[in-house]
N, C-alpha and C positions, 0 to 999 in steps of 0.2 A: 375804495376798491378799484384796482387797476385791471386792465384786460390781459389775457395771456399772450403777450406779444412775442414770446420766445418759448422754446421747449428746452432751455438750458436747465430749468428747474426739473427736478427728478419726478415730482408728483403733482397732479392736478386734480382738483375736486370740482364736481358738478352736482347740482341739484336739479334733477330732471335734465334739461338741456341748457340750464343756466350756469355759467361759470362762477365758481365761488372763490377759489384760491389756488395759488401755485407756489411751490417751494419745497422745503425739506419735508420728510415724512411727518415729523413731530408737528410742524407748524400747520401743514395742510390738514392733517388729521384733527388738530385742535379746532380748526374752523369748522370742519364737518361735525364734530361732537357738539359744538356750541349751536350750530344750526339744527341739529337733531333735537337738542333739548328745547329749543324755541318752538319747534314744530309739534311738541307734545300736545295731544288732545285734538290736533287738526288731522285732516286727511293726509296720510303719510306720503310725502313725495319720494321719489327715488334718489337715493344718495349714492354717488359714484366716487371712488378713489382710483385714479388711473396712474399706472406706472408709465411715465412718459417715454422711456427708452423702449419698452416692449409693447405699449398700447394695451396692457393687460388691466382689466378691472378686478381689483382686489376685493375679496369678500369682507363685508363689514358686520361686526357684531358689537353693538354699542353698550353691552352690559358691563358693569364694573367701572373701575377707575380708568382715567385716560391711559395710564401706564398698562393696564390690563388690555384695553382695546388695541393699543399700539403693539403689544407683544403678540397678540393674535394675528395682526397684519404682518408683522416681521416674519412670523413663522411660515408665511406663504411665499416669501421672497426666495428667488434662486440663490444658491450659495455664491459667495464671491470667490473668483479664481485667485489662488495665492500668487503673491509676487514671485517672479523668477529668482532663483538663488544664484547670485553672481559672486558670492564670496569665494566659491571654490574654483571659479574660472581662473585659469593659469595663463600667463603671457610670457613670451620670450622674444628675442630679437626678431623683428619682422613678422611676428605672429599676433593677430588680434586676440582679445580676450573672448574666445569662443567656447571654451570648455570642449575642445575637439574630442570626439569618440571615434576610435578606429574600428570599422566593421567591413565585412566583405561585401563588394559590389560586383555583380556579374553582368557584363555587357558583351555585345558582339565586337569582333575585331575592329570593324569600321568605326564604332563608337569610341573605342579606346584611342584609335588613330586621330579622330577629330579632337577628342579631349586633350591629347598630348600636344596638339598644335595651338592650343588656347593660351593666352597670357597667364603665367602663374602655374600652368600644368593642370593635370586632371583634377586634383583636389579643389583648387580654387574655382575652376570652371563648374564643377559639380555643385559646390556651395552656392555659387551665383545662380545656377539653374534652380536649385531648390528654393532659395530665397525669393526669386522672381515668381515661381509658381505659388508659393505660399502667400505672397503678397497679393497676387491676383485673386486668389481664393478668399482672402480676408476682405478685399474690396467687394467682391460678389456677395459674400455672406452678409456684409454690412448693408449692402443695397437691399437684399432680400428682407433683412430684419427690419429695416426702417420702413420699407413698403408694407410689410405685414403688420407693423405697429399701427400705421395709419389705418389700415383696413380693419383691424380689431376695434379701434375706436369708432369708425364708421358703422360697423356692424352692431356694436354694443349700444351706442347712443342714437343711431339713425337708421337701424336696419328696417324700420317700418316707414321711414320718411320717403317722400317722392324723390325719385332720381337715384336711389341707392344702387339699384341694379346697373343702371347705365354708368354710374361713377365707378363701380367695382370693375366692370369690364374695361373701362378706359384706363384704370390704374394698372391692371394686369397686362395691359398692352404697352404700358410705359408712357402713356399720354396723360401727364399730370395736369396739364393745363385744362384739358377737357374734363378730367376728374373734378377740378375745382368748379368748372363751369356747371357741372351737373348738380352742385350743391347750393345753387343760387337762392333756392327757396327755403333753405334750412335756417334754423334759429341762428341769430348773428354770432352769439358766443361760440357755438359749435363750429360754425364756419370759420371763425378766426383761429380757433385751436387746430382744427384740421388743416387749415391753410399752412400753418407752421410745420405741422408734421409732414405734409406733402412737399413743402419746400426741402426739407431735410432728405426725404426719400428721393426727390428729383436729383439733388446734388450728389447723393450717394450713387444713383444709377449712372449719372454722367461720369463720375470717377471710376466706376467699375468698367465702363465701356471704353474708357480712354486707353490707347496703346501704352504698354509699359516700355520705357526706354532706358531703364537703369540696369539692364542685363549686362 
């Protein structure tokens, strides 16, 4: 058994606060099912299956075959966004494959004047502005999502442990080092897993706060 040194695996399993496995849904769930069978007749521990990307604890129902158990878990997962359709994107001389759609834009005269002075004209400038704004929002959304994922795991597995309130306050202030420090008395496996989640959250927060220079 190895420790959860990264969060590149999509799922992680815990028994109480002891790390069990990380990997694909099928492999991680198989480890949980085996552990559940071994615990039959004993005091039932808490079995946790965590979606690493969201920090969400998935509901487990061990009845039936492994395929039936997995099917019930899969039914709880959010739908996968479809891949963008690039087959219909058209290109011409000097025009990128953007699938450009013409629609009316209403601006004040000074806005049009500024746009007309930009390299490539109004359309190119508007596309750059929209791209920059959407990219900035993506980074902010990613930072919020990774922070919330770490907090969900903290709440689910350590909400009653000492330092939880202090760690939560530090996290939402953006002080990830202090967050980690507040978890010093937590079980080692849980600390290790959370440290990886917090590292991701910190990196995403730094990226979201960095000035965008590609406009």
